[in-house]
N, C-alpha and C positions, 0 to 999 in steps of 0.2 A: 504494498497500499503504501510505501515513502516514493514510489515514484511518481505520485501524484503530487508531491511537496509542491514543487513550483505551482503546478496549475492549479493547486487550490490557495497559495496566494493571489493568482491572478483571479479566481472566481471570486475572492474573498474580497477586490478590489472592485472588480464590477458591481457587486452585490452593494457595496460602499458607497457605490456613486450614481449609476447605472439607474437609482429609482428615482433620481432629481431631473431626470427626462420627462418623466412620466407627471410625477405630481407637481414639478414647478414648471412642467410647459418650457422646457431651455430649447427644444427644437436643433440641438445640435446633430442629432441622427437625421433631420429632415433637411439640414443642409451636408451633406455628405461629400460634396467636392471640395465644401469649404476646410472641411475636418482633415482630407485627405492630404490638402495642401498646404496644412497644419502639420502633421505627422512625414508625409512623407520623407522632407529632408534631413530628419534626424534618425528614420530610421533606416534609408540605405547608409548614412554616415556610420552608425552606433554597430549597425550588422558588419559592416565592412571592416570597421575596427576590430569586434569581434574575431571576426574572420582570420583576420591580418594576425591579433595576438593569438589564438589558438595555434596557427600556422607557425611561427616563433616560438611556441612553446611558454609564453609569459604567462597564461593562463589556461584553466579546463572548466569542462562540466560535471561536475559528480553525477553520472549515469543512474546512481541508484534514487537522485532524488526525481528524476526528468523521466519525460514520456519513451525517451530513446529515439526518437526520430530526429534526424539532423538535415536541415533542408538545403544551406546554403555555405557551405565551403567548412562544413563542421560545427557549422553555431545551429543549436538545438533551435525543433519550431518554438518550444516553450520560452526560451530568449526573445526569436523573435516576436512572439504574441506579447511578451512584456514592453517592447518599443510601441504595441500599438495598443492597450492597455490604460497602460499609465498615463501615455496622454491624452487620452480622451477620458477616464478619471478625472485627469487636471482642467482639460477645457470643459467636463460638467459642473465640476464645482465653481469654476470661474463662473459660469453662465448662470447657475444658481445662485449665487452670491448677488451677479448683477441684477438677474430679474426679483430678489428680493427687497432688493436696495435701489431700484429703480437707475443704476449706472449706466452711464452709453459708454461708448467704446467709440463712437463716431463714426461708424457704417450704416448706419440708422437712418440716415438723410432727414435727422433733427434739425435741419440748419433755420 
């Protein structure tokens, strides 16, 4: 069961912030392209960094705590999902705070 440890953390992160989309109507998932544009640069950069570090022997992932699927140059799927789930949780949290506080970012056309 320990092979689900990393995924378990990701599930807890999603549960901890995912409800904000529905109860506070943050509309993050409705603006999917905006979210993808937000996370793709970091996703590409950090997956490449992980792949390089693994190839150089700088670090490794304990397979006892992972699903075991490696997707890109030895980078586990769990790690790739981390670079999607954590930014999603961050954006959901930011949008929830903005929704509750009534904060504007400047792209809402409120000139």
